[in-house]
Each structure stands twice: as structure tokens, then as C-alpha cells.
C-alpha positions, 0 to 999 in steps of 0.5 A, spaced: 953 855 323 960 857 322 958 865 321 952 864 325 958 862 331 962 868 329 956 873 329 952 871 333 957 869 339 952 868 345 946 867 341 949 861 338 951 858 345 944 859 347 939 857 341 945 851 339 949 850 344 946 849 350 940 846 348 944 840 344 948 839 351 940 839 355 937 834 349 944 829 350 942 826 357 934 826 355 937 822 348 941 818 352 935 816 357 931 813 351 937 809 347 939 805 354 933 805 356 931 797 357 928 793 349 931 801 345 937 799 341 935 805 337 931 811 336 929 816 332 931 824 333 928 829 329 932 836 329 935 842 325 940 842 321 944 846 325 943 841 331 947 836 327 953 840 325 960 841 328 964 840 334 958 842 338 952 838 335 947 833 337 952 827 333 959 830 335 956 830 344 953 823 342 959 820 338 963 822 343 960 818 349 961 812 345 954 813 341 954 810 333 950 815 329 947 814 323 944 818 318 938 815 315 937 817 307 
């Protein structure tokens, strides 16, 4: 992810950052819906990592994110 972000910053912004930011409200809507206290969200690995990743974005909103193995 770091190499991709460094070598192709505009592509990284569009593919990773913008997509993650667009997904967060949809994921939050699923989690906050009555009767739903958990959810499984499947994304590619690149969307999970780093400060722009879905995990960090959800944690910054107060959600507990758990890895399932």
C-alpha cells in the first residue's frame, strides 16, 4: 500500500481513499440499523490497511472492528 500510494498518488486517492470514504456511511447505516449489532464486510486487503483504511475510519467513528479468522 505504501509503495502504491507513493508511486501513484492520484490513483491511490481514487481507488482507495475515495472508495473507502464512500463505503463508510453505508457500513455505518448497516451497523446502526435497529436489530443489527454486527456485520460482515468483505473488501480487498488494500481497503483495510493504514490510516485511510476502512478499519481505521470505522474505529475513528467509535466502532469496534474485529478480525475474524
